[in-house]
Structure formats: C-alpha cells, structure tokens
N, C-alpha and C positions, 0 to 999 in steps of 0.2 A: 694259079699265079705262084703259089708256094709249094707246088706238088712234089718238088724234089727235096723239101725240108722235112726232116724227121725230128719230132719233139717228144721227149720223155718227161711226162708231167707227174711229179710226185707231190703236188700241192693239194690242199683241201679247202673246204668252205667256199669262199667267193672270189677273192682277188686272183689267185692263180688259175682256177678253172675258167673264170671269165676271160682272162688273157688268152689261155690256150684255145678256148672256143672261138675267139676272134681269129686266131691264126688258122684254126681248122676251117672256118668259114672262107678263109682266103686260100684254102687248098692244102695246107700243111697236113702231114700225117702225124697224128697225135696218139700216143699210147699213154693212157692214164694208169698210174700205179696206185692201187688202193690197199688199205689194210684189210686182211681177212677177219680180224677180230675187233677192230675199233671202227665203228660205223661213222662215215662222214655225216655230220649232223644235218647237212643240207638234204641228204636222202630222206630224212625223217620229217621235214617241214611239210605240213599238209597244204593242199590236198595231194594225196598219193594216187598214182595210176599204176596198178600192179604193185611191185615190190619197192618202188622208190617214188619220190615226189616229182611233181611237174617241174619244180625249179631245178632239181638235179638232172632231169631228162633234157631240159633246155641247156643248162650249162655244160653238159657233156655230149651234146650232139656231135655227130661225125667223128667221135673218138672211139678208140678201142680201149678195153679195160683188162688189166691183169691184177690179180690180188696176191700180194707177196707179204710175208711176215718179215720185215726188215731187221728184226732182232735175231734172226737165224742166219748163220753164215752162208748157207746154200742160197738163200734169197739174195744176199749181198753179191754173191758170185754171178747170179743171174743179171742183176743190175749192171755189173761190170761188163758182162757179155753184151748187153743191150747198148751200153754207152759206146762201145767200139763201132756200132753201126748207126748211131744217132748224131744229129747235128747240135741239138739243144737239150739241156736239162733245165727244167723249171721246178724250183722247190720253195717251200714256204715254212720250213722249220725255223725255230729260234737259232741264232748264231751258235755254232759248235755242235749241234745235234748231228748233222751229216758227217762231220769229222769223227764223232764218237761211234757212228754206225760203220765207219770205214769207207764211206763214199763221199768224202768232202771234195772240194774243188781240186786240190793238188793231186789227190789220188786219181780222180777221174781224168784230169788233164794229162797225167802220165800215160793213161790208156789211150786217150784220144786228144792229142795236142791241139786239134782244131775245134775242140768243143766250146760251145757258147753255154755258159753256166749262169743262169739267172736266179737270184735269190730275192724273194719278196719277204720282208719282215716289217714289223711295226716301226722300229727305230733304226734299222740299218745294222751293218756289221761292226760299226765302231761307235764310240761315245759312251757316256755313263749310263744311258738307258738301253743299251743294246740287248741286255738279257731280261728286260722288263716285259711283262705281259701287257696286252692292251687290245682294244677293239676300236672300230671306226669312230665311235663317240669320243674316245680318249685322244685319238690322233687329231681330230678336229679341235678339241679343247686345247691341247698343248700347242697346236699350230696357230692359235690366236683367232681362229675363224669364228668359233662359237661366241666369243665375247661381244661381237658386234653384229651377229646374225640373229637378232631377237628384238622384241619390243622393249621400250623403256620400262624399268621397274619390274620386269618379268624375267623368269629363268630362260636360259637357252632351250630351244625346242629340239628334241631328237628328230633328225631328218627322215623323210620317207624313203630316201634312197641312201646307199652307203657311199658317200662322197669320197672319203679317204681310201676306201677299199677299191672302188672302181675307177673314178677319175684320178685317184692317186696311184694305187698299186697296179691295177690291171692295165690301164692305158699307158702308163709310163714304162711298164715292163715290156709291153709290145713294142713301143718305140725303141727301147734299149736293145731288145733282141734283134729287131730288124736292122738297127744301126750296126750292131756287132756282126751280123751276117754280111752286111755290105763291106765292112772292114775286112772280114775274113776273105771275102771274094777278091778284094784288092791286094791283100798282103799274105794270105794263108795263115794268119794268126788268130787263134781263138782267144777268149778272155772271159772273165767273170763280170757279170752285171749286178751291181748292188743297188737294190730298190728299197728305200725306206718310205713307208706310207706316210709317215709324219713329214719327212722332207718334201714329198710330193704335195701333200696338203698345204704345207707352209708356202710352197711356190705358187699355189693357187690364189694367194692373197693379192698377187699381181698389182693392181692399181693402188690399193690401200697400203700394201707393203712398200711399194716404191715411194709413196708420199711419206710414210712413217720414217723410212730410212733417210729421207731427204731433210728430216728435222721438223716436219709438220706435226700437227696434233695426232695422237694415237686415236684411231677410229673407235667410236662407241656406238651403242644401239641408236638407231634412228637419227644419225648425225650427219650423213652425207647423201649425195645424189641418189645412190642406188640401194640404200638399205632402209628406206622409210623416212629419210630426212627431208624429202621433198614430196610432191604430189605423186611421184612415181611409186605406185602402191596398189593394194587391192581394196576394192570397195564393194560393200554389200548392197544387194538389190532388196526390193520390198518383200520378197519371199525367202530371204535368207541365203540365197546363192551369192557368188562373188564374181566380179570382173577384174581383170588385170589391166591397169592403165599405164601404158608406157609411152605416152605422147610427149616425149622430151623435146624433139626438134620443133622449131617455131611453127612450121606449117601444120604439124599435127596438133600442137597445143592450141593454135588458133582455131583450127577446124573443130576441135572438141569443145572449146569454149563457145563457139558460135552455135553448135548443135545444142548445147545445154543452156543457151541464152545467158551465158556468164561472161560476156565480152568485157565487163569491167575488170576481170582478172588479168587480161592480157598484159597491161603494163607492169604487173607484179611478178611475172614468171621468174625473173632473175634475182629477185630480192629474197635473201634467205629469211629475213624477218617476216615475210609474207607467206611462207610456205604453209604454215598451219591454217591460215585463212583460206588458202586455195583448197587444202585438203578438207576443211570443214564444209566448204561450198560444194565440193565434189561428193562428199559423203551424203549431204542432204539431197543433192540432185539425183544420185543413183538409187536412192531409196524411194523415189517416186514411181518407179515402174518395176515390173517383175523381170525375172531373168529372161523369160521367153520374149517379152516385149523389147528388152534391150538387144537381145540376139537378133531379132528381126531388123532393128535399126542399124546395128553395126556390121551386119553381114554384107551390107552394100556400101560400107564406108571404110576407107583405108586410113585409120587413125591410130594404129597401134593399140587397139582395145580388143582383148580376147577373153572369152569365158574361162573360168576355172573349171576344168572338167575332172570327173573322177576317171579312174583308169579304164573302166569299161567304156565310158563315153569316148575317151581318147582313142581306144582301139577301134572305134567305129567312125572316127572322124574322117571325112573324105580326103584330107591331105595325107593322113597316116596311111590310108588304104591306097591312095594313088602312088605313094612312094614305096609300096610293097613292104611295109614294116610289119605286117602280119603275114606269116607264111605257113604253108602246110608242110610239115616235116614227116617223112616216113616213120612209122612207129610199129614195132614188132607185134604189139598186142591189139592196137586199135586201128591199124591201117595208116592213119595220119594223125598228127597232133598239131594244133595251132600254136605257134611260138612267135616271139619277137624276132624280126628279121635283122639281117646285117645292115647297119646304117651306112656303110661305105658303098658307093655306087661307082662302077667303072664303065668306061665306054666300050671295052672289048672283053671284059671278064664277067661271067654270070656266076654269082655265088651258088655253090652246090651244097645242099643240105642232105647229107647222106642218110642219117638215121638218128632218131632221138636216143639219148643216153640209155644204156642198157644196164643189166644186173651186174653186180660186183663180180669181176673176173670172167666175164662172159667170153672173152677172147683169149684167155690164158693158155688153153691147150694149143691153139693155133700158133700163138706167139712162141711158145716153148718148142713146138715142132719145128718152126722155122729156125730156131737156134740150134737144132740138131738133137734135141732131147727125144728119146724114144717114148712110146706110150707107156711102157713098163716103168721107166724112170719117172715119168710125170705122175704116175699112180703112186709111186713111193713118196715123192715130194708132197703129194696131197695127203697121204696117210700121216706123214710127219708134221703136217701143219705148215709147211713152207709156203705152199700155194693153195689157194682155194679156187676150185673150178665151179663155174655156174652150172646149175642143173638145167637151165633154159636151153 
C-alpha cells in the first residue's frame, strides 16, 4: 500500500519506532538510523534473542538499519544524501537538537522541498515546556488524565501500556505523516509535522474534556459513568480473579440483574445515589463463584461481561487468534518469531512481515553502496567511527 514511500527514521525508544513499524507493516520502506555508540535502551530490555531484545525485534521488523555517529560531519553528509532520496524523516530529539546537528527541518527542506519532516517530542516545538524532559507518566499527569484514572483516596497507578507514547505520539504521528503525504500528492508541497505527546494525551480526554470546558465539574476519581463512579467496573471472583462488567445499556443491565437474581436493582440503574448499592450487590454476587464458573456462564451470554486476562491468556484467546493478531515473522537466527500482528485489516492488502529487527547497522554497507560509496571508502568511515557495520 505504501511501497513507494521511503522513511528515514532517526527516532529511539518507543513512540517513533512504533510509528515507523506501523508504516512498514503497510508497505513503506523504512531505514532506521541508530547510534553506533549509544545503545537504544529498548534493545536491552529482557528477554533478549541474540544481541537484542524481543521488544526491539518487534518494533523494528521490516526495517533496514544503518549506524551513524551524527556528531561527525561525514555522518551528517550521509544523512543529507539519504534525504534527497527519501519522502519522510521521523525524529524524536528534543527541540533544537537536529538544528545543532546541522540536519534541522529548514536545512533538509532546502535539499528536498517535498520532504515530510515529523518530529515527536514530549511537549512540542513551542511553549514554555518545549525543552523539558519527560516520559509517558509525566505526559499523562500534566494532561489531567492521571488525576481521575484512579480509585478514591489512592495514588494514580502507572499504566501497563504507554498511553501517551503510543496512543499519543505513535498513532498521531502516523496520522500526521499520512495526511501530509496526501497533501503532498495534491499540491507538491512538503511540510513539518509537530507532534507533542502531551498535546495528544490531552486530546484523549475527549468526553471529560468537553464537559469540563463546557463549565461542568472537573472530573475526579470514581466520579462519573466510565471511571468507577457507577457499576461499570471490575469485580472479584471467589478465587481472586476479576471480571469486567460493562453492561451499561438497559437490555444488558436487565439481563445481568436477572442472571444474578438482583431484579430489585433495575429501577435504580439511573440513580446516581444508588450506584454504590448496585456495586455492593454486584461485588457480593460475583464472589459467590469461581472465575471458571463465571466463565462457563458468561461465554454463552452476550451481556458485556468479559474476564480480565493476563497477556499470555489474551494471546491464546480465540478472538485474538481468529483476527491473526499473533503472527510468525521471519527471524535471521530462529527461523521465525511470534509477534503482535498489525491491527489494521484491509480487504485487498495483506500485511507483509519481512523480517524481525536485526543488529545495529546490519544494512549499513548495502545502503552506503547504493549511495555510491566504494568499499574502500566505507572501510575508512568505519575505521573513523562514522559508521558501524554489523558483523552478522
């Protein structure tokens, strides 16, 4: 689908690599630029398979890799040579770093006026926080999300997934890049795409944000329909497992109450003052049976009740498997590697998983040869530390 799109990815860690992986899954040609001296920390997260982690091999599937020391002028010239042939640059440095390296947007735009230049940062290219460091936890906190995503009288809980990084930075950058490419196709005009993970996280407030700006109460923990303020919640079984109860619509709530023999709760469903009574009744009811017993009951009933699975259980769930969300990706050392599949399904395009992410700089020599560098010149660059070539 995107086979004619070439992306130069200078990002690290999670947001940028996840975004470029999505684009690679959709057929884009992605060249990852890595440092030969400063290891991307994701490579080191256990478990490792060979020289790098399973997470890194997933995030960098179907991408090529070149290792360049961007502090050396010759490496900068290589970047400039690549930019003349590429459609998109994706970077994740703090504002100003690319300019100091000599490869900021204006410089690269002069080389390739049609270039789409996407920058993912914590706080964006402008504003008083633009130079401030941060991580996913910080962006969710400053975006107001953490304040009402918790239980009363308890601290916010670090999320199991990186919401601001992925739902914020990665997905919005993909949208921005594809929109800019569409604009380029129509007008011939390239542009910079400025992605702030805090902006994107703040926009995820959606319903609560709209209500707050309309002058309603500021949301707090367990205070509204979807954050624990009603029976829409998790309930423990007798053996310590949990079920998610999302029976909001009248037919589902009615069916659930009838099943639990709690029909007396039906008239109370829309009364805010009665929500705790409903929750207490559900809490007591679900502790009367084990997880497996409830599973056997609800598997045959469509009441918006589902078990809380761990990730291994989720990866074996028949719905996940039927949707091909676990795929076998070719791997240079093990033959294949099981990875999370692309969640976007098309009627005419089949996602291609070319190869799990490889060693640092594994494609460097081939990339430089294509740029016209002789083997002798490449050897000199390697000796001088400009480029690192993989021994694989």
